CHARMM-style PDB file with segment names, atoms N, HN, CA, C and O in Angstrom:
ATOM      1  N   MET     1       0.968  -1.308  -0.113  1.00  0.00      PROA
ATOM      2  CA  MET     1      -0.064  -0.038  -0.001  1.00  0.00      PROA
ATOM      3  C   MET     1       0.814   1.221  -0.032  1.00  0.00      PROA
ATOM      4  O   MET     1       1.735   1.328   0.779  1.00  0.00      PROA
ATOM      5  N   GLN     2       0.584   2.097  -0.861  1.00  0.00      PROA
ATOM      6  HN  GLN     2      -0.163   2.010  -1.519  1.00  0.00      PROA
ATOM      7  CA  GLN     2       1.275   3.422  -0.918  1.00  0.00      PROA
ATOM      8  C   GLN     2       0.326   4.604  -0.457  1.00  0.00      PROA
ATOM      9  O   GLN     2      -0.889   4.494  -0.617  1.00  0.00      PROA
ATOM     10  N   LEU     3       0.861   5.690   0.091  1.00  0.00      PROA
ATOM     11  HN  LEU     3       1.848   5.779   0.221  1.00  0.00      PROA
ATOM     12  CA  LEU     3       0.040   6.664   0.469  1.00  0.00      PROA
ATOM     13  C   LEU     3       0.792   7.974   0.096  1.00  0.00      PROA
ATOM     14  O   LEU     3       1.941   8.150   0.502  1.00  0.00      PROA
ATOM     15  N   GLU     4       0.181   8.855  -0.640  1.00  0.00      PROA
ATOM     16  HN  GLU     4      -0.752   8.712  -0.970  1.00  0.00      PROA
ATOM     17  CA  GLU     4       0.815  10.089  -0.997  1.00  0.00      PROA
ATOM     18  C   GLU     4       0.408  11.192   0.008  1.00  0.00      PROA
ATOM     19  O   GLU     4      -0.779  11.481   0.158  1.00  0.00      PROA
ATOM     20  N   ILE     5       1.407  11.813   0.702  1.00  0.00      PROA
ATOM     21  HN  ILE     5       2.371  11.578   0.580  1.00  0.00      PROA
ATOM     22  CA  ILE     5       1.210  12.864   1.633  1.00  0.00      PROA
ATOM     23  C   ILE     5       1.797  14.076   1.325  1.00  0.00      PROA
ATOM     24  O   ILE     5       2.979  14.060   0.983  1.00  0.00      PROA
ATOM     25  N   LYS     6       1.196  15.131   1.382  1.00  0.00      PROA
ATOM     26  HN  LYS     6       0.236  15.144   1.660  1.00  0.00      PROA
ATOM     27  CA  LYS     6       1.716  16.556   1.005  1.00  0.00      PROA
ATOM     28  C   LYS     6       2.626  17.003   2.122  1.00  0.00      PROA
ATOM     29  O   LYS     6       2.355  16.589   3.249  1.00  0.00      PROA
ATOM     30  N   PRO     7       3.664  17.787   1.961  1.00  0.00      PROA
ATOM     31  CA  PRO     7       4.549  18.160   2.988  1.00  0.00      PROA
ATOM     32  C   PRO     7       3.967  18.843   4.137  1.00  0.00      PROA
ATOM     33  O   PRO     7       4.482  18.693   5.245  1.00  0.00      PROA
ATOM     34  N   GLU     8       2.912  19.602   3.971  1.00  0.00      PROA
ATOM     35  HN  GLU     8       2.493  19.724   3.071  1.00  0.00      PROA
ATOM     36  CA  GLU     8       2.090  20.149   5.095  1.00  0.00      PROA
ATOM     37  C   GLU     8       1.255  19.032   5.952  1.00  0.00      PROA
ATOM     38  O   GLU     8       1.044  19.131   7.160  1.00  0.00      PROA
ATOM     39  N   GLU     9       0.874  18.099   5.234  1.00  0.00      PROA
ATOM     40  HN  GLU     9       1.046  18.019   4.252  1.00  0.00      PROA
ATOM     41  CA  GLU     9       0.172  16.944   5.882  1.00  0.00      PROA
ATOM     42  C   GLU     9       1.232  16.194   6.725  1.00  0.00      PROA
ATOM     43  O   GLU     9       0.973  15.882   7.887  1.00  0.00      PROA
ATOM     44  N   MET    10       2.276  15.938   6.224  1.00  0.00      PROA
ATOM     45  HN  MET    10       2.486  16.191   5.280  1.00  0.00      PROA
ATOM     46  CA  MET    10       3.442  15.235   6.904  1.00  0.00      PROA
ATOM     47  C   MET    10       3.867  16.130   8.165  1.00  0.00      PROA
ATOM     48  O   MET    10       4.110  15.508   9.199  1.00  0.00      PROA
ATOM     49  N   GLU    11       3.972  17.405   8.185  1.00  0.00      PROA
ATOM     50  HN  GLU    11       3.775  17.911   7.345  1.00  0.00      PROA
ATOM     51  CA  GLU    11       4.364  18.171   9.246  1.00  0.00      PROA
ATOM     52  C   GLU    11       3.195  18.002  10.332  1.00  0.00      PROA
ATOM     53  O   GLU    11       3.514  17.894  11.516  1.00  0.00      PROA
ATOM     54  N   LEU    12       1.953  17.979   9.979  1.00  0.00      PROA
ATOM     55  HN  LEU    12       1.693  18.067   9.017  1.00  0.00      PROA
ATOM     56  CA  LEU    12       0.731  17.979  10.935  1.00  0.00      PROA
ATOM     57  C   LEU    12       0.895  16.457  11.551  1.00  0.00      PROA
ATOM     58  O   LEU    12       0.757  16.283  12.762  1.00  0.00      PROA
ATOM     59  N   LEU    13       1.164  15.484  10.758  1.00  0.00      PROA
ATOM     60  HN  LEU    13       1.276  15.626   9.774  1.00  0.00      PROA
ATOM     61  CA  LEU    13       1.252  14.087  11.176  1.00  0.00      PROA
ATOM     62  C   LEU    13       2.330  13.984  12.332  1.00  0.00      PROA
ATOM     63  O   LEU    13       2.184  13.324  13.361  1.00  0.00      PROA
ATOM     64  N   LYS    14       3.488  14.780  11.979  1.00  0.00      PROA
ATOM     65  HN  LYS    14       3.607  15.316  11.144  1.00  0.00      PROA
ATOM     66  CA  LYS    14       4.676  14.693  12.990  1.00  0.00      PROA
ATOM     67  C   LYS    14       4.147  15.278  14.293  1.00  0.00      PROA
ATOM     68  O   LYS    14       4.252  14.680  15.364  1.00  0.00      PROA
ATOM     69  N   LEU    15       3.556  16.509  14.153  1.00  0.00      PROA
ATOM     70  HN  LEU    15       3.471  16.994  13.283  1.00  0.00      PROA
ATOM     71  CA  LEU    15       3.099  17.189  15.285  1.00  0.00      PROA
ATOM     72  C   LEU    15       2.026  16.513  16.179  1.00  0.00      PROA
ATOM     73  O   LEU    15       1.987  16.682  17.397  1.00  0.00      PROA
ATOM     74  N   LEU    16       1.219  15.790  15.533  1.00  0.00      PROA
ATOM     75  HN  LEU    16       1.251  15.653  14.543  1.00  0.00      PROA
ATOM     76  CA  LEU    16       0.158  15.003  16.169  1.00  0.00      PROA
ATOM     77  C   LEU    16       0.649  13.764  16.898  1.00  0.00      PROA
ATOM     78  O   LEU    16       0.226  13.434  18.005  1.00  0.00      PROA
ATOM     79  N   LEU    17       1.577  13.093  16.200  1.00  0.00      PROA
ATOM     80  HN  LEU    17       1.921  13.361  15.300  1.00  0.00      PROA
ATOM     81  CA  LEU    17       2.125  11.944  16.818  1.00  0.00      PROA
ATOM     82  C   LEU    17       2.978  12.411  18.034  1.00  0.00      PROA
ATOM     83  O   LEU    17       2.877  11.832  19.115  1.00  0.00      PROA
ATOM     84  N   GLU    18       3.768  13.399  17.858  1.00  0.00      PROA
ATOM     85  HN  GLU    18       3.850  13.869  16.979  1.00  0.00      PROA
ATOM     86  CA  GLU    18       4.676  13.789  19.117  1.00  0.00      PROA
ATOM     87  C   GLU    18       3.818  14.307  20.271  1.00  0.00      PROA
ATOM     88  O   GLU    18       4.237  14.239  21.426  1.00  0.00      PROA
ATOM     89  N   LYS    19       2.614  14.826  19.971  1.00  0.00      PROA
ATOM     90  HN  LYS    19       2.274  14.880  19.033  1.00  0.00      PROA
ATOM     91  CA  LYS    19       1.660  15.270  20.987  1.00  0.00      PROA
ATOM     92  C   LYS    19       1.184  14.075  21.627  1.00  0.00      PROA
ATOM     93  O   LYS    19       1.243  13.960  22.851  1.00  0.00      PROA
ATOM     94  N   ASP    20       0.640  13.031  20.761  1.00  0.00      PROA
ATOM     95  HN  ASP    20       0.592  13.125  19.767  1.00  0.00      PROA
ATOM     96  CA  ASP    20       0.123  11.843  21.290  1.00  0.00      PROA
ATOM     97  C   ASP    20       1.154  11.011  22.145  1.00  0.00      PROA
ATOM     98  O   ASP    20       0.766  10.389  23.134  1.00  0.00      PROA
ATOM     99  N   ILE    21       2.367  11.008  21.779  1.00  0.00      PROA
ATOM    100  HN  ILE    21       2.682  11.513  20.976  1.00  0.00      PROA
ATOM    101  CA  ILE    21       3.299  10.235  22.448  1.00  0.00      PROA
ATOM    102  C   ILE    21       3.643  10.992  23.895  1.00  0.00      PROA
ATOM    103  O   ILE    21       3.828  10.302  24.898  1.00  0.00      PROA
ATOM    104  N   GLY    22       3.713  12.313  23.944  1.00  0.00      PROA
ATOM    105  HN  GLY    22       3.563  12.873  23.129  1.00  0.00      PROA
ATOM    106  CA  GLY    22       3.821  12.894  25.170  1.00  0.00      PROA
ATOM    107  C   GLY    22       2.572  12.705  26.177  1.00  0.00      PROA
ATOM    108  O   GLY    22       2.769  12.550  27.383  1.00  0.00      PROA
ATOM    109  N   GLU    23       1.406  12.725  25.673  1.00  0.00      PROA
ATOM    110  HN  GLU    23       1.246  12.852  24.694  1.00  0.00      PROA
ATOM    111  CA  GLU    23       0.204  12.578  26.376  1.00  0.00      PROA
ATOM    112  C   GLU    23       0.176  11.074  26.864  1.00  0.00      PROA
ATOM    113  O   GLU    23      -0.131  10.820  28.029  1.00  0.00      PROA
ATOM    114  N   THR    24       0.504  10.068  25.948  1.00  0.00      PROA
ATOM    115  HN  THR    24       0.754  10.274  25.002  1.00  0.00      PROA
ATOM    116  CA  THR    24       0.484   8.734  26.380  1.00  0.00      PROA
ATOM    117  C   THR    24       1.579   8.400  27.571  1.00  0.00      PROA
ATOM    118  O   THR    24       1.330   7.556  28.431  1.00  0.00      PROA
ATOM    119  N   ARG    25       2.684   9.066  27.541  1.00  0.00      PROA
ATOM    120  HN  ARG    25       2.886   9.752  26.842  1.00  0.00      PROA
ATOM    121  CA  ARG    25       3.732   8.864  28.561  1.00  0.00      PROA
ATOM    122  C   ARG    25       3.100   9.391  29.891  1.00  0.00      PROA
ATOM    123  O   ARG    25       3.330   8.761  30.923  1.00  0.00      PROA
ATOM    124  N   VAL    26       2.362  10.445  29.925  1.00  0.00      PROA
ATOM    125  HN  VAL    26       2.175  10.957  29.086  1.00  0.00      PROA
ATOM    126  CA  VAL    26       1.749  10.891  31.202  1.00  0.00      PROA
ATOM    127  C   VAL    26       0.788   9.845  31.628  1.00  0.00      PROA
ATOM    128  O   VAL    26       0.764   9.476  32.802  1.00  0.00      PROA
ATOM    129  N   GLU    27       0.014   9.360  30.751  1.00  0.00      PROA
ATOM    130  HN  GLU    27       0.034   9.660  29.797  1.00  0.00      PROA
ATOM    131  CA  GLU    27      -1.176   8.462  31.023  1.00  0.00      PROA
ATOM    132  C   GLU    27      -0.364   7.067  31.641  1.00  0.00      PROA
ATOM    133  O   GLU    27      -0.785   6.495  32.647  1.00  0.00      PROA
ATOM    134  N   VAL    28       0.615   6.698  31.040  1.00  0.00      PROA
ATOM    135  HN  VAL    28       0.956   7.163  30.223  1.00  0.00      PROA
ATOM    136  CA  VAL    28       1.406   5.506  31.531  1.00  0.00      PROA
ATOM    137  C   VAL    28       1.909   5.671  32.961  1.00  0.00      PROA
ATOM    138  O   VAL    28       1.790   4.775  33.796  1.00  0.00      PROA
ATOM    139  N   HSD    29       2.458   6.811  33.201  1.00  0.00      PROA
ATOM    140  HN  HSD    29       2.555   7.538  32.523  1.00  0.00      PROA
ATOM    141  CA  HSD    29       3.000   7.268  34.500  1.00  0.00      PROA
ATOM    142  C   HSD    29       1.755   7.143  35.555  1.00  0.00      PROA
ATOM    143  O   HSD    29       1.920   6.557  36.625  1.00  0.00      PROA
ATOM    144  N   HSD    30       0.628   7.668  35.230  1.00  0.00      PROA
ATOM    145  HN  HSD    30       0.495   8.144  34.361  1.00  0.00      PROA
ATOM    146  CA  HSD    30      -0.531   7.599  36.138  1.00  0.00      PROA
ATOM    147  C   HSD    30      -1.413   6.411  36.260  1.00  0.00      PROA
ATOM    148  O   HSD    30      -2.300   6.306  37.108  1.00  0.00      PROA
ATOM    149  N   ALA    31      -1.092   5.451  35.292  1.00  0.00      PROA
ATOM    150  HN  ALA    31      -0.371   5.535  34.604  1.00  0.00      PROA
ATOM    151  CA  ALA    31      -1.878   4.275  35.117  1.00  0.00      PROA
ATOM    152  C   ALA    31      -1.648   3.349  36.314  1.00  0.00      PROA
ATOM    153  O   ALA    31      -0.507   3.068  36.683  1.00  0.00      PROA
ATOM    154  N   ARG    32      -2.753   2.876  36.919  1.00  0.00      PROA
ATOM    155  HN  ARG    32      -3.679   3.104  36.620  1.00  0.00      PROA
ATOM    156  CA  ARG    32      -2.672   2.045  38.020  1.00  0.00      PROA
ATOM    157  C   ARG    32      -2.837   0.369  37.697  1.00  0.00      PROA
ATOM    158  O   ARG    32      -2.374  -0.566  38.350  1.00  0.00      PROA
ATOM    159  N   ASN    33      -3.624   0.333  36.514  1.00  0.00      PROA
ATOM    160  HN  ASN    33      -4.001   1.092  35.984  1.00  0.00      PROA
ATOM    161  CA  ASN    33      -4.083  -1.060  36.239  1.00  0.00      PROA
ATOM    162  C   ASN    33      -2.964  -1.481  35.199  1.00  0.00      PROA
ATOM    163  O   ASN    33      -2.746  -0.823  34.181  1.00  0.00      PROA
ATOM    164  N   ILE    34      -2.225  -2.711  35.562  1.00  0.00      PROA
ATOM    165  HN  ILE    34      -2.402  -3.246  36.389  1.00  0.00      PROA
ATOM    166  CA  ILE    34      -1.154  -3.200  34.858  1.00  0.00      PROA
ATOM    167  C   ILE    34      -1.425  -3.570  33.432  1.00  0.00      PROA
ATOM    168  O   ILE    34      -0.541  -3.480  32.580  1.00  0.00      PROA
ATOM    169  N   GLU    35      -2.782  -4.036  33.129  1.00  0.00      PROA
ATOM    170  HN  GLU    35      -3.501  -4.110  33.821  1.00  0.00      PROA
ATOM    171  CA  GLU    35      -3.111  -4.262  31.691  1.00  0.00      PROA
ATOM    172  C   GLU    35      -3.136  -2.985  30.948  1.00  0.00      PROA
ATOM    173  O   GLU    35      -2.459  -2.851  29.929  1.00  0.00      PROA
ATOM    174  N   TYR    36      -3.928  -1.989  31.436  1.00  0.00      PROA
ATOM    175  HN  TYR    36      -4.478  -2.098  32.264  1.00  0.00      PROA
ATOM    176  CA  TYR    36      -4.043  -0.788  30.947  1.00  0.00      PROA
ATOM    177  C   TYR    36      -2.673  -0.052  30.580  1.00  0.00      PROA
ATOM    178  O   TYR    36      -2.467   0.519  29.509  1.00  0.00      PROA
ATOM    179  N   LYS    37      -1.875  -0.144  31.517  1.00  0.00      PROA
ATOM    180  HN  LYS    37      -2.043  -0.608  32.387  1.00  0.00      PROA
ATOM    181  CA  LYS    37      -0.527   0.332  31.422  1.00  0.00      PROA
ATOM    182  C   LYS    37       0.309  -0.137  30.314  1.00  0.00      PROA
ATOM    183  O   LYS    37       0.943   0.608  29.567  1.00  0.00      PROA
ATOM    184  N   ALA    38       0.264  -1.694  30.239  1.00  0.00      PROA
ATOM    185  HN  ALA    38      -0.251  -2.299  30.846  1.00  0.00      PROA
ATOM    186  CA  ALA    38       0.876  -2.327  29.210  1.00  0.00      PROA
ATOM    187  C   ALA    38       0.277  -1.852  27.785  1.00  0.00      PROA
ATOM    188  O   ALA    38       1.025  -1.641  26.830  1.00  0.00      PROA
ATOM    189  N   HSD    39      -1.112  -1.700  27.712  1.00  0.00      PROA
ATOM    190  HN  HSD    39      -1.719  -1.872  28.488  1.00  0.00      PROA
ATOM    191  CA  HSD    39      -1.747  -1.252  26.513  1.00  0.00      PROA
ATOM    192  C   HSD    39      -1.079   0.164  26.134  1.00  0.00      PROA
ATOM    193  O   HSD    39      -0.605   0.372  25.017  1.00  0.00      PROA
ATOM    194  N   LEU    40      -1.086   0.999  27.043  1.00  0.00      PROA
ATOM    195  HN  LEU    40      -1.471   0.830  27.950  1.00  0.00      PROA
ATOM    196  CA  LEU    40      -0.452   2.367  26.821  1.00  0.00      PROA
ATOM    197  C   LEU    40       1.054   2.374  26.307  1.00  0.00      PROA
ATOM    198  O   LEU    40       1.476   3.166  25.464  1.00  0.00      PROA
ATOM    199  N   GLN    41       1.775   1.427  26.902  1.00  0.00      PROA
ATOM    200  HN  GLN    41       1.432   0.784  27.587  1.00  0.00      PROA
ATOM    201  CA  GLN    41       3.157   1.344  26.582  1.00  0.00      PROA
ATOM    202  C   GLN    41       3.281   0.811  25.184  1.00  0.00      PROA
ATOM    203  O   GLN    41       4.148   1.259  24.433  1.00  0.00      PROA
ATOM    204  N   GLU    42       2.491  -0.080  24.827  1.00  0.00      PROA
ATOM    205  HN  GLU    42       1.788  -0.445  25.437  1.00  0.00      PROA
ATOM    206  CA  GLU    42       2.464  -0.590  23.377  1.00  0.00      PROA
ATOM    207  C   GLU    42       1.981   0.471  22.318  1.00  0.00      PROA
ATOM    208  O   GLU    42       2.444   0.534  21.179  1.00  0.00      PROA
ATOM    209  N   ARG    43       1.039   1.264  22.798  1.00  0.00      PROA
ATOM    210  HN  ARG    43       0.663   1.213  23.723  1.00  0.00      PROA
ATOM    211  CA  ARG    43       0.494   2.406  21.869  1.00  0.00      PROA
ATOM    212  C   ARG    43       1.725   3.234  21.702  1.00  0.00      PROA
ATOM    213  O   ARG    43       2.083   3.535  20.564  1.00  0.00      PROA
ATOM    214  N   GLU    44       2.471   3.664  22.854  1.00  0.00      PROA
ATOM    215  HN  GLU    44       2.181   3.419  23.779  1.00  0.00      PROA
ATOM    216  CA  GLU    44       3.414   4.596  22.715  1.00  0.00      PROA
ATOM    217  C   GLU    44       4.579   4.011  21.795  1.00  0.00      PROA
ATOM    218  O   GLU    44       5.135   4.719  20.956  1.00  0.00      PROA
ATOM    219  N   ARG    45       4.903   2.715  21.999  1.00  0.00      PROA
ATOM    220  HN  ARG    45       4.452   2.140  22.681  1.00  0.00      PROA
ATOM    221  CA  ARG    45       5.934   2.122  21.166  1.00  0.00      PROA
ATOM    222  C   ARG    45       5.600   2.220  19.779  1.00  0.00      PROA
ATOM    223  O   ARG    45       6.472   2.620  19.007  1.00  0.00      PROA
ATOM    224  N   ILE    46       4.291   1.869  19.280  1.00  0.00      PROA
ATOM    225  HN  ILE    46       3.582   1.544  19.907  1.00  0.00      PROA
ATOM    226  CA  ILE    46       3.901   1.916  17.984  1.00  0.00      PROA
ATOM    227  C   ILE    46       3.983   3.398  17.327  1.00  0.00      PROA
ATOM    228  O   ILE    46       4.520   3.567  16.233  1.00  0.00      PROA
ATOM    229  N   ALA    47       3.426   4.431  18.055  1.00  0.00      PROA
ATOM    230  HN  ALA    47       2.989   4.293  18.944  1.00  0.00      PROA
ATOM    231  CA  ALA    47       3.430   5.820  17.794  1.00  0.00      PROA
ATOM    232  C   ALA    47       4.901   6.339  17.563  1.00  0.00      PROA
ATOM    233  O   ALA    47       5.175   7.139  16.669  1.00  0.00      PROA
ATOM    234  N   GLN    48       5.813   5.825  18.432  1.00  0.00      PROA
ATOM    235  HN  GLN    48       5.591   5.175  19.159  1.00  0.00      PROA
ATOM    236  CA  GLN    48       7.165   6.331  18.351  1.00  0.00      PROA
ATOM    237  C   GLN    48       7.793   5.720  17.054  1.00  0.00      PROA
ATOM    238  O   GLN    48       8.455   6.407  16.276  1.00  0.00      PROA
ATOM    239  N   ALA    49       7.546   4.379  16.867  1.00  0.00      PROA
ATOM    240  HN  ALA    49       7.009   3.820  17.499  1.00  0.00      PROA
ATOM    241  CA  ALA    49       7.977   3.856  15.659  1.00  0.00      PROA
ATOM    242  C   ALA    49       7.483   4.490  14.339  1.00  0.00      PROA
ATOM    243  O   ALA    49       8.236   4.686  13.385  1.00  0.00      PROA
ATOM    244  N   LEU    50       6.157   4.799  14.347  1.00  0.00      PROA
ATOM    245  HN  LEU    50       5.545   4.640  15.122  1.00  0.00      PROA
ATOM    246  CA  LEU    50       5.789   5.472  13.239  1.00  0.00      PROA
ATOM    247  C   LEU    50       6.320   6.902  13.061  1.00  0.00      PROA
ATOM    248  O   LEU    50       6.647   7.310  11.946  1.00  0.00      PROA
ATOM    249  N   ASN    51       6.408   7.686  14.199  1.00  0.00      PROA
ATOM    250  HN  ASN    51       6.142   7.355  15.104  1.00  0.00      PROA
ATOM    251  CA  ASN    51       7.126   8.842  14.082  1.00  0.00      PROA
ATOM    252  C   ASN    51       8.564   8.816  13.634  1.00  0.00      PROA
ATOM    253  O   ASN    51       9.064   9.712  12.954  1.00  0.00      PROA
ATOM    254  N   ASP    52       9.164   7.810  14.024  1.00  0.00      PROA
ATOM    255  HN  ASP    52       8.759   7.082  14.576  1.00  0.00      PROA
ATOM    256  CA  ASP    52      10.559   7.631  13.587  1.00  0.00      PROA
ATOM    257  C   ASP    52      10.631   7.330  12.081  1.00  0.00      PROA
ATOM    258  O   ASP    52      11.571   7.807  11.446  1.00  0.00      PROA
ATOM    259  N   ARG    53       9.707   6.573  11.462  1.00  0.00      PROA
ATOM    260  HN  ARG    53       8.943   6.186  11.978  1.00  0.00      PROA
ATOM    261  CA  ARG    53       9.625   6.297  10.075  1.00  0.00      PROA
ATOM    262  C   ARG    53       9.323   7.654   9.300  1.00  0.00      PROA
ATOM    263  O   ARG    53       9.892   7.944   8.247  1.00  0.00      PROA
ATOM    264  N   ILE    54       8.417   8.419   9.893  1.00  0.00      PROA
ATOM    265  HN  ILE    54       7.955   8.184  10.748  1.00  0.00      PROA
ATOM    266  CA  ILE    54       7.942   9.625   9.248  1.00  0.00      PROA
ATOM    267  C   ILE    54       9.055  10.598   9.149  1.00  0.00      PROA
ATOM    268  O   ILE    54       9.140  11.323   8.157  1.00  0.00      PROA
ATOM    269  N   LYS    55       9.929  10.661  10.134  1.00  0.00      PROA
ATOM    270  HN  LYS    55       9.860  10.073  10.940  1.00  0.00      PROA
ATOM    271  CA  LYS    55      11.010  11.671  10.365  1.00  0.00      PROA
ATOM    272  C   LYS    55      12.098  11.211   9.374  1.00  0.00      PROA
ATOM    273  O   LYS    55      12.896  12.022   8.901  1.00  0.00      PROA
ATOM    274  N   ALA    56      12.119   9.970   9.084  1.00  0.00      PROA
ATOM    275  HN  ALA    56      11.471   9.312   9.468  1.00  0.00      PROA
ATOM    276  CA  ALA    56      13.159   9.365   8.061  1.00  0.00      PROA
ATOM    277  C   ALA    56      12.890   9.757   6.648  1.00  0.00      PROA
ATOM    278  O   ALA    56      13.782   9.854   5.805  1.00  0.00      PROA
ATOM    279  N   VAL    57      11.649   9.976   6.426  1.00  0.00      PROA
ATOM    280  HN  VAL    57      10.924   9.897   7.111  1.00  0.00      PROA
ATOM    281  CA  VAL    57      11.228  10.497   4.975  1.00  0.00      PROA
ATOM    282  C   VAL    57      11.630  11.804   4.816  1.00  0.00      PROA
ATOM    283  O   VAL    57      11.453  12.615   5.725  1.00  0.00      PROA
ATOM    284  N   LYS    58      12.198  12.138   3.679  1.00  0.00      PROA
ATOM    285  HN  LYS    58      12.342  11.479   2.940  1.00  0.00      PROA
ATOM    286  CA  LYS    58      12.698  13.558   3.368  1.00  0.00      PROA
ATOM    287  C   LYS    58      11.997  14.008   2.181  1.00  0.00      PROA
ATOM    288  OT1 LYS    58      12.220  15.127   1.719  1.00  0.00      PROA
TER     289      LYS     58
END
């Protein structure tokens, strides 16, 4: 699958991912339920991997 993204759309994606990663880290810190915390950590890992891939595209 290929997806064409305009430069301004790419910048917005980066911004949204970075915001989500930061918010998820706060949620992980405050999470008391072990399963929910693990879910959040996996979400953060996926978002960070996607953000890294997007940053690698020039």
